Wavefront OBJ file of the C-alpha trace (Angstrom):
o trace
v 76.975 67.915 92.524
v 75.043 64.931 91.227
v 77.177 62.424 93.107
v 76.442 60.302 96.158
v 79.280 60.510 98.653
v 77.605 58.098 101.061
v 74.424 56.027 100.981
v 72.775 53.060 102.706
v 72.342 50.256 100.204
v 71.306 46.633 100.768
v 72.368 46.578 104.389
v 75.736 48.229 103.848
v 77.187 51.730 103.733
v 78.512 52.618 100.296
v 81.056 55.435 100.237
v 83.327 57.083 97.710
v 86.943 56.273 98.520
v 88.153 59.868 98.598
v 91.774 58.776 98.854
v 91.595 57.707 95.193
v 90.369 61.053 93.826
v 90.869 62.730 91.433
v 92.532 59.866 89.590
v 89.825 57.255 90.071
v 86.216 57.250 91.241
v 86.127 54.151 93.443
v 83.469 53.009 95.916
v 83.842 51.003 99.110
v 80.948 48.874 100.319
v 81.236 48.762 104.097
v 79.366 45.614 105.103
v 80.644 45.532 108.660
v 81.469 48.075 111.343
v 85.210 47.482 111.340
v 85.438 48.372 107.641
v 83.523 51.599 108.153
v 85.654 52.515 111.191
v 88.744 51.975 109.066
v 87.280 54.132 106.275
v 86.655 56.996 108.713
v 90.067 56.706 110.363
v 91.916 56.626 107.056
v 89.935 59.450 105.398
v 88.208 57.349 102.770
v 85.149 59.221 104.024
v 85.635 62.629 105.641
v 83.991 66.012 106.187
v 82.068 66.745 109.389
v 78.494 66.276 108.066
v 79.437 63.142 106.110
v 81.071 61.730 109.235
v 77.798 62.246 111.073
v 75.938 60.225 108.449
v 78.704 57.616 108.454
v 78.350 57.317 112.233
v 74.600 56.683 111.890
v 75.218 53.981 109.289
v 78.001 52.594 111.467
v 75.489 52.048 114.249
v 73.339 50.017 111.847
v 76.334 47.907 110.857
v 77.239 47.389 114.493
v 73.803 46.076 115.481
v 72.715 44.196 112.366
v 74.052 40.823 113.532
v 72.688 41.167 117.059
v 70.114 38.410 117.598
v 66.610 39.748 116.961
v 65.089 37.147 119.255
v 67.103 38.370 122.219
v 64.488 39.728 124.617
v 66.809 41.524 127.005
v 66.778 45.068 125.637
v 69.089 46.137 128.456
v 71.817 43.955 126.951
v 71.047 45.352 123.506
v 71.412 48.920 124.786
v 74.765 47.992 126.315
v 75.822 46.526 122.967
v 74.658 49.708 121.245
v 76.637 51.841 123.684
v 79.739 49.752 122.968
v 79.199 50.225 119.224
v 78.883 54.003 119.659
v 82.005 54.146 121.825
v 83.946 52.205 119.198
v 82.865 54.500 116.371
v 83.812 57.489 118.514
v 87.435 56.313 118.646
v 87.838 56.827 114.893
v 88.284 60.608 114.851
v 88.062 63.049 117.788
v 87.487 66.543 116.385
v 84.372 66.488 114.172
v 81.523 66.889 116.662
v 78.878 65.833 114.100
v 80.046 62.260 114.581
v 79.492 62.402 118.352
v 76.219 64.309 118.099
v 74.796 61.638 115.808
v 76.007 58.799 118.036
v 74.313 60.438 121.001
v 71.147 60.922 118.982
v 71.040 57.284 117.870
v 71.589 56.020 121.400
v 68.961 58.376 122.853
v 66.390 57.192 120.294
v 66.970 53.603 121.332
v 66.713 54.448 125.030
v 63.473 56.345 124.496
v 62.002 53.214 122.833
v 63.548 50.675 125.211
v 60.180 49.003 125.869
v 60.183 47.720 122.285
v 61.674 44.397 121.220
v 65.208 44.153 119.835
v 63.849 43.581 116.326
v 61.691 46.708 116.617
v 64.570 48.750 118.019
v 66.716 47.822 115.029
v 63.984 49.061 112.679
v 63.619 52.280 114.691
v 67.362 52.902 114.513
v 67.450 52.299 110.754
v 64.616 54.780 110.302
v 66.523 57.323 112.412
v 69.747 56.833 110.457
v 67.972 57.379 107.148
v 66.296 60.469 108.611
v 69.732 61.841 109.545
v 70.871 61.250 105.960
v 67.846 63.081 104.513
v 68.170 65.935 107.006
v 71.762 66.540 105.950
v 70.717 66.780 102.318
v 68.019 69.319 103.185
v 70.297 71.306 105.486
v 72.945 71.628 102.748
v 70.440 73.257 100.399
v 69.218 75.623 103.111
v 72.739 76.776 103.964
v 73.485 77.263 100.293
v 70.455 79.470 99.817
v 71.197 81.568 102.903
v 74.827 82.085 101.936
v 74.476 82.658 98.189
v 73.591 86.341 98.606
v 77.059 86.913 100.109
v 78.665 86.102 96.760
v 78.641 89.153 94.511
v 78.502 88.757 90.715
v 81.968 89.080 89.238
v 83.732 88.371 92.518
v 86.582 85.958 93.204
v 86.332 83.930 96.396
v 88.666 81.559 98.195
v 88.164 78.265 100.006
v 90.333 75.779 101.877
v 90.268 71.974 102.176
v 87.023 70.406 100.929
v 83.627 71.516 102.190
v 81.603 70.334 99.232
v 79.429 67.416 98.226
v 82.233 65.029 99.180
v 82.080 66.290 102.768
v 78.308 65.864 103.163
v 75.416 63.701 102.059
v 74.468 66.003 99.206
v 75.472 69.569 98.412
v 78.241 70.702 100.668
v 78.653 73.509 103.165
v 81.060 76.176 101.865
v 80.897 74.837 98.302
v 77.139 74.450 98.672
v 76.948 78.244 98.930
v 78.806 78.456 95.636
v 76.580 75.879 93.955
v 73.490 77.829 95.048
v 74.982 81.101 93.791
v 75.667 79.495 90.420
v 72.091 78.234 90.195
v 70.929 81.780 90.843
v 72.783 82.806 87.691
v 75.719 84.533 89.354
v 79.076 84.447 87.618
v 82.108 84.322 89.886
v 85.491 82.640 90.242
v 86.957 80.444 92.954
v 90.502 80.153 94.250
v 91.089 76.772 95.905
v 93.982 76.362 98.323
v 95.720 73.010 97.813
v 95.539 72.306 101.575
v 98.612 70.447 102.738
v 99.471 67.835 103.803
v 96.832 65.692 102.051
v 95.933 68.112 99.247
v 92.193 67.868 99.877
v 91.728 71.217 98.185
v 93.661 70.158 95.099
v 92.362 66.595 94.899
v 88.744 67.051 96.023
v 87.588 70.668 95.885
v 89.170 71.379 92.515
v 87.669 68.109 91.215
v 84.188 69.106 92.376
v 84.338 72.668 91.058
v 85.688 71.631 87.655
v 82.898 69.053 87.336
v 80.426 71.796 88.251
v 82.009 74.071 85.594
v 82.771 76.853 88.043
v 85.933 78.763 86.983
v 88.586 77.606 89.451
v 92.220 78.473 90.095
v 94.311 76.182 92.285
v 97.062 77.730 94.431
v 99.654 76.513 96.899
v 98.675 77.393 100.456
v 101.480 79.914 100.857
v 100.236 81.995 97.898
v 97.058 83.153 99.677
v 98.588 86.236 101.320
v 99.910 87.568 98.019
v 96.510 87.265 96.333
v 94.834 89.128 99.189
v 97.479 91.848 99.120
v 96.863 92.240 95.379
v 93.145 92.740 96.058
v 92.187 89.616 94.132
v 90.113 87.943 96.870
v 86.641 89.287 97.724
v 85.694 86.743 100.381
v 86.702 83.455 101.981
v 84.266 80.591 102.637
v 85.233 77.613 104.797
v 83.531 74.668 106.429
v 83.912 73.632 110.076
v 84.412 70.495 112.135
v 83.371 71.923 115.509
v 82.098 75.336 116.618
v 82.178 76.377 120.282
v 79.358 78.332 121.911
v 81.317 81.584 121.504
v 81.863 81.017 117.769
v 85.459 79.756 117.890
v 85.770 77.320 114.996
v 87.922 74.247 114.380
v 88.561 73.435 110.751
v 91.275 71.923 108.577
v 94.776 73.055 109.533
v 95.572 76.275 107.674
v 92.128 77.824 108.113
v 93.402 79.984 110.968
v 96.184 81.282 108.703
v 93.602 82.437 106.173
v 91.450 84.090 108.848
v 94.383 86.129 110.165
v 95.353 87.165 106.635
v 91.763 88.047 105.806
v 91.484 90.268 108.883
v 94.680 92.099 107.954
v 93.573 92.673 104.362
v 89.930 93.502 105.093
v 88.562 90.387 103.368
v 85.269 88.930 104.722
v 85.740 85.500 106.303
v 82.680 83.211 106.383
v 82.191 79.852 108.088
v 79.464 77.591 106.667
v 78.208 74.819 108.944
v 74.991 73.145 110.120
v 73.889 73.234 113.739
v 75.052 69.638 114.123
v 78.582 71.093 114.007
v 77.996 73.346 117.039
v 79.184 72.129 120.430
v 77.334 74.281 122.932
v 78.764 72.281 125.824
v 82.087 74.067 125.444
v 82.715 77.772 125.963
v 85.615 78.318 123.587
v 87.887 76.741 121.020
v 90.469 76.031 123.717
v 88.313 73.049 124.727
v 88.131 71.522 121.240
v 90.195 68.307 120.962
v 92.602 68.513 118.051
v 93.421 65.293 116.230
v 97.082 64.614 115.528
v 97.719 62.253 112.660
v 100.587 60.021 111.607
v 103.841 61.539 110.417
v 103.755 59.716 107.064
v 101.065 62.133 105.858
v 103.745 64.848 105.990
v 106.888 62.896 105.098
v 105.445 61.177 102.019
v 102.654 61.417 99.475
v 101.103 58.531 97.544
v 103.900 56.323 98.820
v 106.710 58.619 97.638
v 108.998 60.099 100.318
v 108.996 63.902 100.497
v 111.254 64.318 103.534
v 114.367 62.636 104.957
v 113.868 59.579 107.143
v 113.990 60.252 110.867
v 112.915 63.902 110.761
v 110.574 64.963 113.570
v 107.000 65.729 112.476
v 104.133 67.692 114.021
v 100.872 66.927 112.212
v 97.699 68.396 113.760
v 94.760 67.868 111.409
v 92.913 71.012 112.532
v 93.414 74.476 113.944
v 91.033 76.826 115.752
v 89.985 80.199 114.362
v 89.058 82.745 117.012
v 85.510 84.098 116.693
v 86.890 87.641 116.471
v 88.298 86.779 113.019
v 84.993 85.493 111.628
v 82.665 87.826 109.716
v 79.605 85.557 109.906
v 78.569 81.922 110.328
v 76.116 80.598 107.730
v 73.738 77.913 109.007
v 70.536 76.222 107.865
v 68.604 78.648 110.070
v 70.177 81.814 108.751
v 73.344 83.882 108.903
v 74.750 84.502 112.385
v 76.724 87.696 112.912
v 78.679 88.930 115.961
v 78.326 88.939 118.904
v 78.364 85.177 118.346
v 77.882 83.968 121.930
v 74.645 85.929 122.143
v 73.366 85.379 118.621
v 74.105 81.645 118.490
v 71.833 81.210 121.504
v 69.133 83.378 119.917
v 68.996 81.494 116.643
v 69.018 78.135 118.419
v 65.885 79.133 120.280
l 1 2 3 4 5 6 7 8 9 10 11 12 13 14 15 16 17 18 19 20 21 22 23 24 25 26 27 28 29 30 31 32 33 34 35 36 37 38 39 40 41 42 43 44 45 46 47 48 49 50 51 52 53 54 55 56 57 58 59 60 61 62 63 64 65 66 67 68 69 70 71 72 73 74 75 76 77 78 79 80 81 82 83 84 85 86 87 88 89 90 91 92 93 94 95 96 97 98 99 100 101 102 103 104 105 106 107 108 109 110 111 112 113 114 115 116 117 118 119 120 121 122 123 124 125 126 127 128 129 130 131 132 133 134 135 136 137 138 139 140 141 142 143 144 145 146 147 148 149 150 151 152 153 154 155 156 157 158 159 160 161 162 163 164 165 166 167 168 169 170 171 172 173 174 175 176 177 178 179 180 181 182 183 184 185 186 187 188 189 190 191 192 193 194 195 196 197 198 199 200 201 202 203 204 205 206 207 208 209 210 211 212 213 214 215 216 217 218 219 220 221 222 223 224 225 226 227 228 229 230 231 232 233 234 235 236 237 238 239 240 241 242 243 244 245 246 247 248 249 250 251 252 253 254 255 256 257 258 259 260 261 262 263 264 265 266 267 268 269 270 271 272 273 274 275 276 277 278 279 280 281 282 283 284 285 286 287 288 289 290 291 292 293 294 295 296 297 298 299 300 301 302 303 304 305 306 307 308 309 310 311 312 313 314 315 316 317 318 319 320 321 322 323 324 325 326 327 328 329 330 331 332 333 334 335 336 337 338 339 340 341 342 343 344 345 346 347
């Protein structure tokens, strides 16, 4: 995808407003931290890797007006910590965001003997490095995963794990883009992904632009397609992966994993190592974001449910590692037993 989801430009973070797609391609120039926080919270920018990059740029926005002549770096580090804490309140599940915030803070601490002006330059360099690393990692994952797509096959995906969810190429969709560039011909079934239709609005938009044959389905049609033998594999992204391989992703991913297991369909997770949370043992420890009821009771301002109805709206679910065929990373494909092999490949 030749499109820039997020970039650092003239002292501001420019993002695609994904809430406007596919109808309009609109950009938001986040010139201050509060605007970027709002963009993350309200899903103008989303996708675990892209949230990591957004967090790095958010740090730059949060420190840019701090007085360069201030000599007390201890106060600057406290300000930086406050900025990181504030960004962390935007969304709780995608661990990339927190990993990047920790990385930015650690870089500053390790250079605390420098002046404030120098620290700001060091942090900008680190943020741009995080952006470039994500672009490189996307290509590496795509190349590792492409061999899992057989010519003539039809594969399924959920939510959006493409260029719009990263700084460049995508995770799950990145595998598909790499397979296409290798000359493979295949088809994709995109689940619409309720309640915000990120599969219909974003994934279908990306795949059509990339000229990959795509069929859009309602989420509750997936089981029938698998029963009919029309799905050869499922590729998803991830927002957080525990040390045992349990994976949090967009709500509905777990449904697909259970169905895939029943029908003998391979189920692949595609994610960089920045999505792994090795501090937790299982998916039971992953915090699950619950979002406002209006995302379920209305769409684009139009009511879709009666006023006053109770709503349960978790943004993610957790897929047990026993349901996952393999995890595709920038360092290779990890197969079960995940707890053992995740440690091996990290080393």
